[in-house]
N, CA, C and O atoms as a Tripos MOL2 file, in Angstrom:
@<TRIPOS>MOLECULE
protein
  316   315    79     0     0
PROTEIN
NO_CHARGES

@<TRIPOS>ATOM
      1 N         -29.8360   22.4440   17.1970 N.3       1 MET1
      2 CA        -29.0270   21.9150   16.1940 C.3       1 MET1
      3 C         -28.5570   20.4330   16.5260 C.2       1 MET1
      4 O         -28.1170   20.0860   17.6220 O.2       1 MET1
      5 N         -28.7100   19.6440   15.4600 N.am      2 THR2
      6 CA        -28.4060   18.1620   15.6100 C.3       2 THR2
      7 C         -26.9100   18.0540   15.2250 C.2       2 THR2
      8 O         -26.5080   18.4620   14.1350 O.2       2 THR2
      9 N         -26.0810   17.4800   16.1710 N.am      3 HIS3
     10 CA        -24.6510   17.3190   15.8670 C.3       3 HIS3
     11 C         -24.5820   16.0180   15.0480 C.2       3 HIS3
     12 O         -25.5280   15.2360   14.9590 O.2       3 HIS3
     13 N         -23.3690   15.8480   14.4510 N.am      4 LEU4
     14 CA        -22.9160   14.6300   13.7350 C.3       4 LEU4
     15 C         -22.7980   13.6140   14.7960 C.2       4 LEU4
     16 O         -22.2770   13.8950   15.8750 O.2       4 LEU4
     17 N         -23.2800   12.4000   14.5160 N.am      5 ASP5
     18 CA        -23.0090   11.2780   15.4450 C.3       5 ASP5
     19 C         -21.6170   10.6900   15.1830 C.2       5 ASP5
     20 O         -20.9760   11.0480   14.1960 O.2       5 ASP5
     21 N         -21.1720    9.8440   16.0040 N.am      6 GLU6
     22 CA        -19.8690    9.2540   15.9650 C.3       6 GLU6
     23 C         -19.6350    8.5550   14.5430 C.2       6 GLU6
     24 O         -18.5860    8.7570   13.9310 O.2       6 GLU6
     25 N         -20.5550    7.8000   14.0810 N.am      7 GLY7
     26 CA        -20.4830    7.1970   12.8410 C.3       7 GLY7
     27 C         -20.2870    8.1300   11.6870 C.2       7 GLY7
     28 O         -19.5110    7.8260   10.7810 O.2       7 GLY7
     29 N         -20.9790    9.2870   11.6820 N.am      8 GLN8
     30 CA        -20.7940   10.2200   10.7100 C.3       8 GLN8
     31 C         -19.4490   10.7710   10.7060 C.2       8 GLN8
     32 O         -18.7790   10.8960    9.6810 O.2       8 GLN8
     33 N         -19.0510   11.1120   11.9240 N.am      9 VAL9
     34 CA        -17.6960   11.7020   12.1410 C.3       9 VAL9
     35 C         -16.6500   10.7580   11.6340 C.2       9 VAL9
     36 O         -15.7730   11.1770   10.8780 O.2       9 VAL9
     37 N         -16.6950    9.5660   11.9920 N.am     10 LEU10
     38 CA        -15.6630    8.5580   11.4870 C.3      10 LEU10
     39 C         -15.7260    8.3720    9.9490 C.2      10 LEU10
     40 O         -14.6960    8.1870    9.3020 O.2      10 LEU10
     41 N         -16.9510    8.4240    9.3760 N.am     11 ALA11
     42 CA        -17.0140    8.3040    7.9920 C.3      11 ALA11
     43 C         -16.3420    9.4600    7.2660 C.2      11 ALA11
     44 O         -15.6400    9.3020    6.2680 O.2      11 ALA11
     45 N         -16.6000   10.6090    7.8250 N.am     12 LEU12
     46 CA        -15.9330   11.8020    7.2060 C.3      12 LEU12
     47 C         -14.4540   11.7780    7.4270 C.2      12 LEU12
     48 O         -13.6940   12.2250    6.5680 O.2      12 LEU12
     49 N         -14.0090   11.2570    8.5810 N.am     13 ARG13
     50 CA        -12.5390   11.0580    8.6750 C.3      13 ARG13
     51 C         -11.9770   10.1120    7.6640 C.2      13 ARG13
     52 O         -10.9660   10.4240    7.0360 O.2      13 ARG13
     53 N         -12.5370    9.0640    7.4930 N.am     14 ASP14
     54 CA        -12.0330    8.1060    6.5970 C.3      14 ASP14
     55 C         -12.2040    8.3830    5.2120 C.2      14 ASP14
     56 O         -11.3860    7.9060    4.4270 O.2      14 ASP14
     57 N         -13.2530    9.1630    4.7450 N.am     15 ASP15
     58 CA        -13.5240    9.5010    3.3850 C.3      15 ASP15
     59 C         -14.2280   10.8630    3.3070 C.2      15 ASP15
     60 O         -15.4550   10.9470    3.2550 O.2      15 ASP15
     61 N         -13.4040   11.9370    3.3020 N.am     16 PRO16
     62 CA        -14.1250   13.2230    3.2800 C.3      16 PRO16
     63 C         -15.1040   13.4890    2.1720 C.2      16 PRO16
     64 O         -15.9800   14.3470    2.2800 O.2      16 PRO16
     65 N         -14.9350   12.7020    1.0520 N.am     17 ALA17
     66 CA        -15.8060   12.8700   -0.0460 C.3      17 ALA17
     67 C         -17.3080   12.4230    0.2510 C.2      17 ALA17
     68 O         -18.2480   12.7060   -0.4910 O.2      17 ALA17
     69 N         -17.4090   11.7260    1.3690 N.am     18 THR18
     70 CA        -18.6180   11.2620    1.7270 C.3      18 THR18
     71 C         -19.6150   12.3310    2.3630 C.2      18 THR18
     72 O         -20.8070   12.1220    2.5860 O.2      18 THR18
     73 N         -18.9240   13.5100    2.6160 N.am     19 ALA19
     74 CA        -19.6160   14.5930    3.2460 C.3      19 ALA19
     75 C         -20.6090   15.2620    2.2280 C.2      19 ALA19
     76 O         -20.2240   15.8680    1.2290 O.2      19 ALA19
     77 N         -21.7970   15.1080    2.5470 N.am     20 GLY20
     78 CA        -22.8210   15.7360    1.7230 C.3      20 GLY20
     79 C         -22.8190   17.2090    2.0010 C.2      20 GLY20
     80 O         -22.1080   17.6390    2.9090 O.2      20 GLY20
     81 N         -23.6000   18.0490    1.2480 N.am     21 ASP21
     82 CA        -23.7600   19.3540    1.4850 C.3      21 ASP21
     83 C         -24.2200   19.7150    2.9600 C.2      21 ASP21
     84 O         -23.6920   20.6300    3.5920 O.2      21 ASP21
     85 N         -25.2360   18.9350    3.4550 N.am     22 GLU22
     86 CA        -25.7050   19.1020    4.8020 C.3      22 GLU22
     87 C         -24.6190   18.9140    5.8460 C.2      22 GLU22
     88 O         -24.5430   19.6830    6.8040 O.2      22 GLU22
     89 N         -23.7900   17.9180    5.6770 N.am     23 HIS23
     90 CA        -22.6860   17.6660    6.6590 C.3      23 HIS23
     91 C         -21.6830   18.8280    6.5500 C.2      23 HIS23
     92 O         -21.2340   19.3610    7.5650 O.2      23 HIS23
     93 N         -21.3390   19.2110    5.3210 N.am     24 ALA24
     94 CA        -20.2670   20.2400    5.0860 C.3      24 ALA24
     95 C         -20.8340   21.6020    5.7620 C.2      24 ALA24
     96 O         -20.0910   22.3080    6.4420 O.2      24 ALA24
     97 N         -22.0400   21.8900    5.5600 N.am     25 ARG25
     98 CA        -22.5970   23.1100    6.1060 C.3      25 ARG25
     99 C         -22.5990   23.0690    7.5850 C.2      25 ARG25
    100 O         -22.2530   24.0490    8.2450 O.2      25 ARG25
    101 N         -22.9950   21.9200    8.1350 N.am     26 HIS26
    102 CA        -22.9570   21.7350    9.5590 C.3      26 HIS26
    103 C         -21.4910   21.9190   10.1060 C.2      26 HIS26
    104 O         -21.3020   22.6130   11.1050 O.2      26 HIS26
    105 N         -20.4790   21.3110    9.4650 N.am     27 LEU27
    106 CA        -19.1880   21.5380    9.9220 C.3      27 LEU27
    107 C         -18.7340   22.9120    9.8390 C.2      27 LEU27
    108 O         -17.8870   23.3110   10.6380 O.2      27 LEU27
    109 N         -19.2310   23.6990    8.9200 N.am     28 ASP28
    110 CA        -18.8800   25.0340    8.7330 C.3      28 ASP28
    111 C         -19.2840   25.8490    9.9730 C.2      28 ASP28
    112 O         -18.5840   26.7580   10.4190 O.2      28 ASP28
    113 N         -20.4750   25.4580   10.5080 N.am     29 ARG29
    114 CA        -21.1110   26.2090   11.5370 C.3      29 ARG29
    115 C         -20.9220   25.6810   12.9270 C.2      29 ARG29
    116 O         -21.2500   26.3710   13.8920 O.2      29 ARG29
    117 N         -20.4140   24.5060   13.0660 N.am     30 CYS30
    118 CA        -20.4300   23.8100   14.3860 C.3      30 CYS30
    119 C         -18.8470   23.5660   14.9030 C.2      30 CYS30
    120 O         -18.1580   22.6890   14.3810 O.2      30 CYS30
    121 N         -18.4050   24.3150   15.8380 N.am     31 PRO31
    122 CA        -17.0940   24.1540   16.2720 C.3      31 PRO31
    123 C         -17.0320   22.7780   17.0550 C.2      31 PRO31
    124 O         -15.9890   22.1240   17.0540 O.2      31 PRO31
    125 N         -18.1280   22.3650   17.6990 N.am     32 ALA32
    126 CA        -17.9430   21.0380   18.4400 C.3      32 ALA32
    127 C         -17.7710   19.8870   17.4500 C.2      32 ALA32
    128 O         -16.9510   18.9960   17.6720 O.2      32 ALA32
    129 N         -18.5160   19.9000   16.3900 N.am     33 CYS33
    130 CA        -18.3130   18.7530   15.3260 C.3      33 CYS33
    131 C         -16.9450   18.8940   14.7030 C.2      33 CYS33
    132 O         -16.2600   17.8930   14.4970 O.2      33 CYS33
    133 N         -16.5320   20.0930   14.4000 N.am     34 ARG34
    134 CA        -15.1380   20.1840   13.7490 C.3      34 ARG34
    135 C         -14.1140   19.6290   14.7730 C.2      34 ARG34
    136 O         -13.2130   18.8880   14.3790 O.2      34 ARG34
    137 N         -14.2300   19.9640   16.0490 N.am     35 GLN35
    138 CA        -13.3640   19.4530   17.0060 C.3      35 GLN35
    139 C         -13.3700   17.9740   17.0870 C.2      35 GLN35
    140 O         -12.3100   17.3560   17.1890 O.2      35 GLN35
    141 N         -14.5990   17.3410   17.0420 N.am     36 ALA36
    142 CA        -14.7730   15.9660   17.1180 C.3      36 ALA36
    143 C         -14.0720   15.3070   15.8610 C.2      36 ALA36
    144 O         -13.4580   14.2450   15.9710 O.2      36 ALA36
    145 N         -14.1870   15.9600   14.7040 N.am     37 LEU37
    146 CA        -13.5660   15.4130   13.5560 C.3      37 LEU37
    147 C         -12.0000   15.4790   13.7440 C.2      37 LEU37
    148 O         -11.3040   14.4950   13.4960 O.2      37 LEU37
    149 N         -11.4920   16.6200   14.1700 N.am     38 GLU38
    150 CA         -9.9770   16.8230   14.3810 C.3      38 GLU38
    151 C          -9.5170   15.6820   15.4120 C.2      38 GLU38
    152 O          -8.4930   15.0220   15.2320 O.2      38 GLU38
    153 N         -10.3110   15.5270   16.4270 N.am     39 GLU39
    154 CA         -9.8680   14.4780   17.4430 C.3      39 GLU39
    155 C          -9.8330   13.0970   16.8150 C.2      39 GLU39
    156 O          -8.9000   12.3420   17.0850 O.2      39 GLU39
    157 N         -10.7700   12.7440   16.0190 N.am     40 ALA40
    158 CA        -10.7760   11.5210   15.3030 C.3      40 ALA40
    159 C          -9.5780   11.3990   14.3880 C.2      40 ALA40
    160 O          -9.0170   10.3070   14.3020 O.2      40 ALA40
    161 N          -9.1590   12.4080   13.7210 N.am     41 HIS41
    162 CA         -7.9200   12.3580   13.0060 C.3      41 HIS41
    163 C          -6.7310   12.1870   13.8650 C.2      41 HIS41
    164 O          -5.8230   11.4440   13.4940 O.2      41 HIS41
    165 N          -6.6700   12.8500   15.0350 N.am     42 ARG42
    166 CA         -5.4990   12.6260   15.9970 C.3      42 ARG42
    167 C          -5.4690   11.3090   16.4680 C.2      42 ARG42
    168 O          -4.4020   10.7060   16.5850 O.2      42 ARG42
    169 N          -6.6790   10.7520   16.7810 N.am     43 GLN43
    170 CA         -6.6060    9.3960   17.3190 C.3      43 GLN43
    171 C          -6.1240    8.3110   16.3010 C.2      43 GLN43
    172 O          -5.4110    7.3560   16.6100 O.2      43 GLN43
    173 N          -6.6240    8.5890   14.9930 N.am     44 ALA44
    174 CA         -6.2850    7.7280   13.9740 C.3      44 ALA44
    175 C          -4.6880    7.8010   13.6990 C.2      44 ALA44
    176 O          -4.0570    6.8120   13.3280 O.2      44 ALA44
    177 N          -4.1660    8.9270   13.8920 N.am     45 GLY45
    178 CA         -2.7060    9.1360   13.6660 C.3      45 GLY45
    179 C          -1.9860    8.4730   14.8510 C.2      45 GLY45
    180 O          -0.9050    7.9250   14.6330 O.2      45 GLY45
    181 N          -2.4680    8.4810   16.0020 N.am     46 ALA46
    182 CA         -1.8600    7.7850   17.1470 C.3      46 ALA46
    183 C          -1.8460    6.2870   17.0420 C.2      46 ALA46
    184 O          -0.8820    5.5920   17.3630 O.2      46 ALA46
    185 N          -2.9920    5.8400   16.5650 N.am     47 VAL47
    186 CA         -3.0790    4.3480   16.2210 C.3      47 VAL47
    187 C          -2.1000    3.8940   15.2080 C.2      47 VAL47
    188 O          -1.3600    2.9340   15.4240 O.2      47 VAL47
    189 N          -2.0830    4.6520   13.9740 N.am     48 ALA48
    190 CA         -1.2360    4.4340   13.0280 C.3      48 ALA48
    191 C           0.2400    4.4140   13.3930 C.2      48 ALA48
    192 O           0.9960    3.5930   12.8720 O.2      48 ALA48
    193 N           0.6600    5.3100   14.2840 N.am     49 ALA49
    194 CA          1.9980    5.5070   14.8030 C.3      49 ALA49
    195 C           2.3630    4.3010   15.5990 C.2      49 ALA49
    196 O           3.4630    3.7600   15.4860 O.2      49 ALA49
    197 N           1.3600    3.8570   16.4630 N.am     50 ALA50
    198 CA          1.5350    2.6710   17.3470 C.3      50 ALA50
    199 C           1.7900    1.4810   16.5150 C.2      50 ALA50
    200 O           2.6960    0.6820   16.7550 O.2      50 ALA50
    201 N           0.9400    1.3850   15.5010 N.am     51 LEU51
    202 CA          1.0390    0.2170   14.6590 C.3      51 LEU51
    203 C           2.4480    0.1480   13.8370 C.2      51 LEU51
    204 O           3.0580   -0.9070   13.6670 O.2      51 LEU51
    205 N           2.8320    1.2790   13.4030 N.am     52 ASP52
    206 CA          4.1680    1.4740   12.7320 C.3      52 ASP52
    207 C           5.1760    1.0410   13.7020 C.2      52 ASP52
    208 O           6.0770    0.3080   13.2930 O.2      52 ASP52
    209 N           5.1450    1.4170   15.0060 N.am     53 SER53
    210 CA          6.0380    1.0580   16.0420 C.3      53 SER53
    211 C           6.1070   -0.4590   16.1820 C.2      53 SER53
    212 O           7.1790   -1.0650   16.1870 O.2      53 SER53
    213 N           4.9690   -1.0180   16.2900 N.am     54 LEU54
    214 CA          5.0190   -2.5760   16.4250 C.3      54 LEU54
    215 C           5.7300   -3.1980   15.2720 C.2      54 LEU54
    216 O           6.4920   -4.1400   15.4860 O.2      54 LEU54
    217 N           5.5490   -2.7660   14.1260 N.am     55 GLU55
    218 CA          6.1780   -3.3970   12.9090 C.3      55 GLU55
    219 C           7.6860   -3.1050   13.0390 C.2      55 GLU55
    220 O           8.4910   -3.9960   12.7700 O.2      55 GLU55
    221 N           8.0840   -1.9160   13.4310 N.am     56 ALA56
    222 CA          9.4510   -1.5680   13.5730 C.3      56 ALA56
    223 C          10.1660   -2.4270   14.6900 C.2      56 ALA56
    224 O          11.2790   -2.9150   14.4930 O.2      56 ALA56
    225 N           9.5370   -2.5720   15.7630 N.am     57 ASP57
    226 CA         10.0200   -3.3070   16.8980 C.3      57 ASP57
    227 C           9.5800   -4.7040   17.0090 C.2      57 ASP57
    228 O           9.5130   -5.2210   18.1240 O.2      57 ASP57
    229 N           9.2730   -5.3610   15.9430 N.am     58 ALA58
    230 CA          8.7750   -6.6660   15.9530 C.3      58 ALA58
    231 C           9.7370   -7.7600   16.5290 C.2      58 ALA58
    232 O           9.3070   -8.8670   16.8510 O.2      58 ALA58
    233 N          10.9140   -7.4450   16.6350 N.am     59 GLY59
    234 CA         12.0400   -8.3080   17.0820 C.3      59 GLY59
    235 C          11.7380   -8.6440   18.5190 C.2      59 GLY59
    236 O          11.9070   -9.7990   18.9100 O.2      59 GLY59
    237 N          11.2900   -7.6780   19.3500 N.am     60 ASP60
    238 CA         11.0670   -7.7770   20.7890 C.3      60 ASP60
    239 C           9.6750   -7.4270   21.0940 C.2      60 ASP60
    240 O           9.3700   -6.2440   21.2460 O.2      60 ASP60
    241 N           8.8120   -8.3660   21.1960 N.am     61 LEU61
    242 CA          7.3880   -8.1580   21.4520 C.3      61 LEU61
    243 C           7.0340   -7.3930   22.6880 C.2      61 LEU61
    244 O           6.1890   -6.4970   22.6630 O.2      61 LEU61
    245 N           7.6970   -7.7560   23.8000 N.am     62 GLU62
    246 CA          7.4560   -7.0350   25.0570 C.3      62 GLU62
    247 C           7.9450   -5.5940   24.9760 C.2      62 GLU62
    248 O           7.2990   -4.7050   25.5320 O.2      62 GLU62
    249 N           9.0580   -5.3330   24.3060 N.am     63 GLU63
    250 CA          9.4910   -3.8570   24.1700 C.3      63 GLU63
    251 C           8.5170   -3.1890   23.2810 C.2      63 GLU63
    252 O           8.1700   -2.0350   23.5360 O.2      63 GLU63
    253 N           8.0990   -3.7550   22.3680 N.am     64 ALA64
    254 CA          7.0910   -3.0620   21.3840 C.3      64 ALA64
    255 C           5.7560   -2.7420   22.1520 C.2      64 ALA64
    256 O           5.1560   -1.6830   21.9720 O.2      64 ALA64
    257 N           5.3420   -3.6840   22.9870 N.am     65 ARG65
    258 CA          4.0910   -3.4250   23.8150 C.3      65 ARG65
    259 C           4.3080   -2.2990   24.8120 C.2      65 ARG65
    260 O           3.4190   -1.4920   25.0870 O.2      65 ARG65
    261 N           5.6230   -2.2750   25.3830 N.am     66 ARG66
    262 CA          5.9320   -1.1130   26.3130 C.3      66 ARG66
    263 C           5.8930    0.1320   25.6290 C.2      66 ARG66
    264 O           5.3360    1.1000   26.1460 O.2      66 ARG66
    265 N           6.4800    0.1990   24.4220 N.am     67 ALA67
    266 CA          6.5870    1.3420   23.6310 C.3      67 ALA67
    267 C           5.1860    1.9300   23.3060 C.2      67 ALA67
    268 O           4.9520    3.1340   23.4150 O.2      67 ALA67
    269 N           4.3260    1.0720   22.9260 N.am     68 VAL68
    270 CA          2.9200    1.3830   22.5380 C.3      68 VAL68
    271 C           2.1800    1.9100   23.7280 C.2      68 VAL68
    272 O           1.4500    2.8970   23.6350 O.2      68 VAL68
    273 N           2.3660    1.2550   24.8480 N.am     69 ARG69
    274 CA          1.7490    1.6960   26.0760 C.3      69 ARG69
    275 C           2.1420    3.1020   26.3840 C.2      69 ARG69
    276 O           1.2780    3.9410   26.6400 O.2      69 ARG69
    277 N           3.4440    3.3980   26.3690 N.am     70 LEU70
    278 CA          3.9280    4.7480   26.6330 C.3      70 LEU70
    279 C           3.3200    5.7600   25.6340 C.2      70 LEU70
    280 O           2.8860    6.8320   26.0570 O.2      70 LEU70
    281 N           3.2790    5.4610   24.3760 N.am     71 ARG71
    282 CA          2.8610    6.4480   23.4020 C.3      71 ARG71
    283 C           1.3730    6.6360   23.6790 C.2      71 ARG71
    284 O           0.9190    7.7760   23.5800 O.2      71 ARG71
    285 N           0.5680    5.6240   24.0180 N.am     72 VAL72
    286 CA         -0.7820    5.7960   24.1450 C.3      72 VAL72
    287 C          -1.0470    6.7020   25.4550 C.2      72 VAL72
    288 O          -1.8290    7.6520   25.4630 O.2      72 VAL72
    289 N          -0.2770    6.2690   26.5730 N.am     73 ALA73
    290 CA         -0.3840    7.2530   27.7550 C.3      73 ALA73
    291 C          -0.0280    8.7450   27.4520 C.2      73 ALA73
    292 O          -0.6640    9.7150   27.8640 O.2      73 ALA73
    293 N           1.0040    8.7710   26.7260 N.am     74 ALA74
    294 CA          1.4130   10.2730   26.3450 C.3      74 ALA74
    295 C           0.4030   10.9270   25.4920 C.2      74 ALA74
    296 O           0.1630   12.1310   25.5920 O.2      74 ALA74
    297 N          -0.2040   10.1330   24.6370 N.am     75 HIS75
    298 CA         -1.3010   10.7490   23.8240 C.3      75 HIS75
    299 C          -2.5100   11.1940   24.7240 C.2      75 HIS75
    300 O          -3.0760   12.2820   24.6170 O.2      75 HIS75
    301 N          -2.8290   10.2170   25.6160 N.am     76 GLY76
    302 CA         -3.9620   10.5910   26.5490 C.3      76 GLY76
    303 C          -3.7180   11.6710   27.4060 C.2      76 GLY76
    304 O          -4.6640   12.3760   27.7580 O.2      76 GLY76
    305 N          -2.3780   11.9390   27.8570 N.am     77 ALA77
    306 CA         -2.0440   12.9970   28.7660 C.3      77 ALA77
    307 C          -2.0540   14.4450   27.8860 C.2      77 ALA77
    308 O          -2.2950   15.5360   28.4010 O.2      77 ALA77
    309 N          -1.7880   14.2630   26.6600 N.am     78 ALA78
    310 CA         -1.7700   15.5040   25.8270 C.3      78 ALA78
    311 C          -3.1210   15.9130   25.4330 C.2      78 ALA78
    312 O          -3.3120   17.0920   25.1350 O.2      78 ALA78
    313 N          -4.0540   15.0840   25.4020 N.am     79 ALA79
    314 CA         -5.4820   15.3820   24.9530 C.3      79 ALA79
    315 C          -6.2220   16.2480   25.9730 C.2      79 ALA79
    316 O          -7.3890   16.5830   25.7670 O.2      79 ALA79
@<TRIPOS>BOND
     1     1     2 1
     2     2     3 1
     3     3     4 2
     4     3     5 am
     5     5     6 1
     6     6     7 1
     7     7     8 2
     8     7     9 am
     9     9    10 1
    10    10    11 1
    11    11    12 2
    12    11    13 am
    13    13    14 1
    14    14    15 1
    15    15    16 2
    16    15    17 am
    17    17    18 1
    18    18    19 1
    19    19    20 2
    20    19    21 am
    21    21    22 1
    22    22    23 1
    23    23    24 2
    24    23    25 am
    25    25    26 1
    26    26    27 1
    27    27    28 2
    28    27    29 am
    29    29    30 1
    30    30    31 1
    31    31    32 2
    32    31    33 am
    33    33    34 1
    34    34    35 1
    35    35    36 2
    36    35    37 am
    37    37    38 1
    38    38    39 1
    39    39    40 2
    40    39    41 am
    41    41    42 1
    42    42    43 1
    43    43    44 2
    44    43    45 am
    45    45    46 1
    46    46    47 1
    47    47    48 2
    48    47    49 am
    49    49    50 1
    50    50    51 1
    51    51    52 2
    52    51    53 am
    53    53    54 1
    54    54    55 1
    55    55    56 2
    56    55    57 am
    57    57    58 1
    58    58    59 1
    59    59    60 2
    60    59    61 am
    61    61    62 1
    62    62    63 1
    63    63    64 2
    64    63    65 am
    65    65    66 1
    66    66    67 1
    67    67    68 2
    68    67    69 am
    69    69    70 1
    70    70    71 1
    71    71    72 2
    72    71    73 am
    73    73    74 1
    74    74    75 1
    75    75    76 2
    76    75    77 am
    77    77    78 1
    78    78    79 1
    79    79    80 2
    80    79    81 am
    81    81    82 1
    82    82    83 1
    83    83    84 2
    84    83    85 am
    85    85    86 1
    86    86    87 1
    87    87    88 2
    88    87    89 am
    89    89    90 1
    90    90    91 1
    91    91    92 2
    92    91    93 am
    93    93    94 1
    94    94    95 1
    95    95    96 2
    96    95    97 am
    97    97    98 1
    98    98    99 1
    99    99   100 2
   100    99   101 am
   101   101   102 1
   102   102   103 1
   103   103   104 2
   104   103   105 am
   105   105   106 1
   106   106   107 1
   107   107   108 2
   108   107   109 am
   109   109   110 1
   110   110   111 1
   111   111   112 2
   112   111   113 am
   113   113   114 1
   114   114   115 1
   115   115   116 2
   116   115   117 am
   117   117   118 1
   118   118   119 1
   119   119   120 2
   120   119   121 am
   121   121   122 1
   122   122   123 1
   123   123   124 2
   124   123   125 am
   125   125   126 1
   126   126   127 1
   127   127   128 2
   128   127   129 am
   129   129   130 1
   130   130   131 1
   131   131   132 2
   132   131   133 am
   133   133   134 1
   134   134   135 1
   135   135   136 2
   136   135   137 am
   137   137   138 1
   138   138   139 1
   139   139   140 2
   140   139   141 am
   141   141   142 1
   142   142   143 1
   143   143   144 2
   144   143   145 am
   145   145   146 1
   146   146   147 1
   147   147   148 2
   148   147   149 am
   149   149   150 1
   150   150   151 1
   151   151   152 2
   152   151   153 am
   153   153   154 1
   154   154   155 1
   155   155   156 2
   156   155   157 am
   157   157   158 1
   158   158   159 1
   159   159   160 2
   160   159   161 am
   161   161   162 1
   162   162   163 1
   163   163   164 2
   164   163   165 am
   165   165   166 1
   166   166   167 1
   167   167   168 2
   168   167   169 am
   169   169   170 1
   170   170   171 1
   171   171   172 2
   172   171   173 am
   173   173   174 1
   174   174   175 1
   175   175   176 2
   176   175   177 am
   177   177   178 1
   178   178   179 1
   179   179   180 2
   180   179   181 am
   181   181   182 1
   182   182   183 1
   183   183   184 2
   184   183   185 am
   185   185   186 1
   186   186   187 1
   187   187   188 2
   188   187   189 am
   189   189   190 1
   190   190   191 1
   191   191   192 2
   192   191   193 am
   193   193   194 1
   194   194   195 1
   195   195   196 2
   196   195   197 am
   197   197   198 1
   198   198   199 1
   199   199   200 2
   200   199   201 am
   201   201   202 1
   202   202   203 1
   203   203   204 2
   204   203   205 am
   205   205   206 1
   206   206   207 1
   207   207   208 2
   208   207   209 am
   209   209   210 1
   210   210   211 1
   211   211   212 2
   212   211   213 am
   213   213   214 1
   214   214   215 1
   215   215   216 2
   216   215   217 am
   217   217   218 1
   218   218   219 1
   219   219   220 2
   220   219   221 am
   221   221   222 1
   222   222   223 1
   223   223   224 2
   224   223   225 am
   225   225   226 1
   226   226   227 1
   227   227   228 2
   228   227   229 am
   229   229   230 1
   230   230   231 1
   231   231   232 2
   232   231   233 am
   233   233   234 1
   234   234   235 1
   235   235   236 2
   236   235   237 am
   237   237   238 1
   238   238   239 1
   239   239   240 2
   240   239   241 am
   241   241   242 1
   242   242   243 1
   243   243   244 2
   244   243   245 am
   245   245   246 1
   246   246   247 1
   247   247   248 2
   248   247   249 am
   249   249   250 1
   250   250   251 1
   251   251   252 2
   252   251   253 am
   253   253   254 1
   254   254   255 1
   255   255   256 2
   256   255   257 am
   257   257   258 1
   258   258   259 1
   259   259   260 2
   260   259   261 am
   261   261   262 1
   262   262   263 1
   263   263   264 2
   264   263   265 am
   265   265   266 1
   266   266   267 1
   267   267   268 2
   268   267   269 am
   269   269   270 1
   270   270   271 1
   271   271   272 2
   272   271   273 am
   273   273   274 1
   274   274   275 1
   275   275   276 2
   276   275   277 am
   277   277   278 1
   278   278   279 1
   279   279   280 2
   280   279   281 am
   281   281   282 1
   282   282   283 1
   283   283   284 2
   284   283   285 am
   285   285   286 1
   286   286   287 1
   287   287   288 2
   288   287   289 am
   289   289   290 1
   290   290   291 1
   291   291   292 2
   292   291   293 am
   293   293   294 1
   294   294   295 1
   295   295   296 2
   296   295   297 am
   297   297   298 1
   298   298   299 1
   299   299   300 2
   300   299   301 am
   301   301   302 1
   302   302   303 1
   303   303   304 2
   304   303   305 am
   305   305   306 1
   306   306   307 1
   307   307   308 2
   308   307   309 am
   309   309   310 1
   310   310   311 1
   311   311   312 2
   312   311   313 am
   313   313   314 1
   314   314   315 1
   315   315   316 2
@<TRIPOS>SUBSTRUCTURE
     1 MET1         2 RESIDUE 1 A MET
     2 THR2         6 RESIDUE 1 A THR
     3 HIS3        10 RESIDUE 1 A HIS
     4 LEU4        14 RESIDUE 1 A LEU
     5 ASP5        18 RESIDUE 1 A ASP
     6 GLU6        22 RESIDUE 1 A GLU
     7 GLY7        26 RESIDUE 1 A GLY
     8 GLN8        30 RESIDUE 1 A GLN
     9 VAL9        34 RESIDUE 1 A VAL
    10 LEU10       38 RESIDUE 1 A LEU
    11 ALA11       42 RESIDUE 1 A ALA
    12 LEU12       46 RESIDUE 1 A LEU
    13 ARG13       50 RESIDUE 1 A ARG
    14 ASP14       54 RESIDUE 1 A ASP
    15 ASP15       58 RESIDUE 1 A ASP
    16 PRO16       62 RESIDUE 1 A PRO
    17 ALA17       66 RESIDUE 1 A ALA
    18 THR18       70 RESIDUE 1 A THR
    19 ALA19       74 RESIDUE 1 A ALA
    20 GLY20       78 RESIDUE 1 A GLY
    21 ASP21       82 RESIDUE 1 A ASP
    22 GLU22       86 RESIDUE 1 A GLU
    23 HIS23       90 RESIDUE 1 A HIS
    24 ALA24       94 RESIDUE 1 A ALA
    25 ARG25       98 RESIDUE 1 A ARG
    26 HIS26      102 RESIDUE 1 A HIS
    27 LEU27      106 RESIDUE 1 A LEU
    28 ASP28      110 RESIDUE 1 A ASP
    29 ARG29      114 RESIDUE 1 A ARG
    30 CYS30      118 RESIDUE 1 A CYS
    31 PRO31      122 RESIDUE 1 A PRO
    32 ALA32      126 RESIDUE 1 A ALA
    33 CYS33      130 RESIDUE 1 A CYS
    34 ARG34      134 RESIDUE 1 A ARG
    35 GLN35      138 RESIDUE 1 A GLN
    36 ALA36      142 RESIDUE 1 A ALA
    37 LEU37      146 RESIDUE 1 A LEU
    38 GLU38      150 RESIDUE 1 A GLU
    39 GLU39      154 RESIDUE 1 A GLU
    40 ALA40      158 RESIDUE 1 A ALA
    41 HIS41      162 RESIDUE 1 A HIS
    42 ARG42      166 RESIDUE 1 A ARG
    43 GLN43      170 RESIDUE 1 A GLN
    44 ALA44      174 RESIDUE 1 A ALA
    45 GLY45      178 RESIDUE 1 A GLY
    46 ALA46      182 RESIDUE 1 A ALA
    47 VAL47      186 RESIDUE 1 A VAL
    48 ALA48      190 RESIDUE 1 A ALA
    49 ALA49      194 RESIDUE 1 A ALA
    50 ALA50      198 RESIDUE 1 A ALA
    51 LEU51      202 RESIDUE 1 A LEU
    52 ASP52      206 RESIDUE 1 A ASP
    53 SER53      210 RESIDUE 1 A SER
    54 LEU54      214 RESIDUE 1 A LEU
    55 GLU55      218 RESIDUE 1 A GLU
    56 ALA56      222 RESIDUE 1 A ALA
    57 ASP57      226 RESIDUE 1 A ASP
    58 ALA58      230 RESIDUE 1 A ALA
    59 GLY59      234 RESIDUE 1 A GLY
    60 ASP60      238 RESIDUE 1 A ASP
    61 LEU61      242 RESIDUE 1 A LEU
    62 GLU62      246 RESIDUE 1 A GLU
    63 GLU63      250 RESIDUE 1 A GLU
    64 ALA64      254 RESIDUE 1 A ALA
    65 ARG65      258 RESIDUE 1 A ARG
    66 ARG66      262 RESIDUE 1 A ARG
    67 ALA67      266 RESIDUE 1 A ALA
    68 VAL68      270 RESIDUE 1 A VAL
    69 ARG69      274 RESIDUE 1 A ARG
    70 LEU70      278 RESIDUE 1 A LEU
    71 ARG71      282 RESIDUE 1 A ARG
    72 VAL72      286 RESIDUE 1 A VAL
    73 ALA73      290 RESIDUE 1 A ALA
    74 ALA74      294 RESIDUE 1 A ALA
    75 HIS75      298 RESIDUE 1 A HIS
    76 GLY76      302 RESIDUE 1 A GLY
    77 ALA77      306 RESIDUE 1 A ALA
    78 ALA78      310 RESIDUE 1 A ALA
    79 ALA79      314 RESIDUE 1 A ALA
């Protein structure tokens, strides 16, 4: 079985409508590719949260950087 490559997983994450029948069937049968897609969603969420934090903490750039580093480290430890 050929797994979805990283580009295909990211394309599906960004626009699920791009999933053709072949990709949809593959995702139905392949836990590894479903897990890769779920991880891509989690990573995108972590990046979005970090960017939101930067915008909210824009008054103190060093504090914002430290907060983002802590969030990224916590996300990495949870994975």
